[in-house]
C-alpha positions in Angstrom: 21.1 -23.3 8.4 21.1 -22.8 12.2 21.0 -19.0 12.8 20.1 -15.8 11.2 22.7 -14.0 9.2 23.0 -10.3 8.5 21.1 -10.9 5.2 18.2 -12.4 7.1 18.0 -9.3 9.4 18.3 -7.1 6.3 15.4 -8.7 4.6 13.2 -8.6 7.6 14.1 -5.0 8.2 13.2 -4.0 4.6 9.9 -5.9 4.7 9.0 -4.3 8.1 9.9 -0.9 6.7 7.6 -1.5 3.7 4.8 -2.7 6.0 5.0 0.3 8.4 5.2 2.8 5.5 2.2 1.1 3.8 0.2 1.3 7.0 1.0 5.0 7.3 0.0 5.6 3.6 -3.2 3.6 4.2 -4.1 5.6 7.2 -3.3 9.0 5.5 -5.1 7.9 2.4 -8.2 6.8 4.4 -8.5 10.3 6.0 -7.9 12.2 2.8 -10.3 10.1 0.7 -12.9 10.3 3.4 -12.9 14.1 3.6 -12.7 14.4 -0.2 -15.5 12.0 -1.0 -17.9 12.0 2.0 -20.2 14.7 0.5 -19.6 14.0 -3.2 -22.8 13.3 -5.1 -23.1 9.6 -6.0 -19.9 8.6 -4.2 -19.7 5.2 -2.6 -17.5 6.6 0.3 -19.6 8.1 3.1 -17.8 6.8 6.3 -14.3 6.2 7.5 -14.9 2.5 7.2 -15.8 3.0 3.5 -12.7 5.1 2.9 -10.5 2.5 4.7 -11.9 -0.3 2.7 -11.4 1.6 -0.5 -7.8 2.7 0.2 -6.8 -0.7 1.5 -8.0 -2.4 -1.6 -6.3 0.2 -3.8 -3.0 -0.5 -2.0 -3.5 -4.2 -2.5 -4.0 -3.5 -6.2 -7.2 -5.4 -6.0 -10.4 -4.0 -7.5 -13.4 -3.6 -5.3 -17.0 -3.2 -6.2 -16.8 0.5 -5.1 -16.8 3.2 -7.8 -13.6 5.3 -8.1 -13.6 8.6 -6.3 -15.4 11.5 -7.9 -13.6 14.5 -6.5 -10.3 15.7 -8.0 -8.5 15.2 -4.7 -10.0 11.7 -4.3 -8.9 10.8 -7.8 -5.4 12.1 -7.2 -5.1 10.1 -4.0 -6.4 7.1 -5.9 -3.6 7.4 -8.4 -1.0 7.7 -5.7 -2.4 4.7 -3.9 -2.2 2.6 -7.0 1.3 3.8 -7.7 2.3 3.0 -4.1 0.9 -0.5 -4.4 2.8 -1.3 -7.5 6.0 0.2 -6.2 5.7 -1.7 -2.9 5.2 -5.0 -4.8 8.2 -4.3 -6.9 10.2 -3.2 -3.8 9.3 -6.4 -2.0 10.2 -8.5 -5.0 13.5 -6.7 -5.2 14.2 -7.3 -1.5 13.5 -11.1 -2.0 15.7 -11.1 -5.1 18.5 -9.4 -3.3 18.2 -11.9 -0.4 18.3 -14.9 -2.8 21.2 -13.4 -4.7 23.2 -12.9 -1.5 22.5 -16.6 -0.7 23.9 -17.7 -4.0 27.0 -15.5 -3.5 27.7 -17.0 -0.1 
């Protein structure tokens, strides 16, 4: 169990790719949700910090105390964020399953 094999590097590479892509999606979602919701009547999102909090929690697939977006664009982004969160969790689980399967085959 001394050194890293190719499968270790592959797992870390996949997980880093998922992390970087998610950070990019989070940043883009934050900006879009902010501009879509900042002037919406009765919206809970008024600052970039509010938008960042909302998008990050949506990507983590954890509900926050904030109301869902009210604008059509904000709602569309919300759906995409939720879908991304679920797909990333499934992708990460698949990467770990592949890693463990490769270990059994070795």
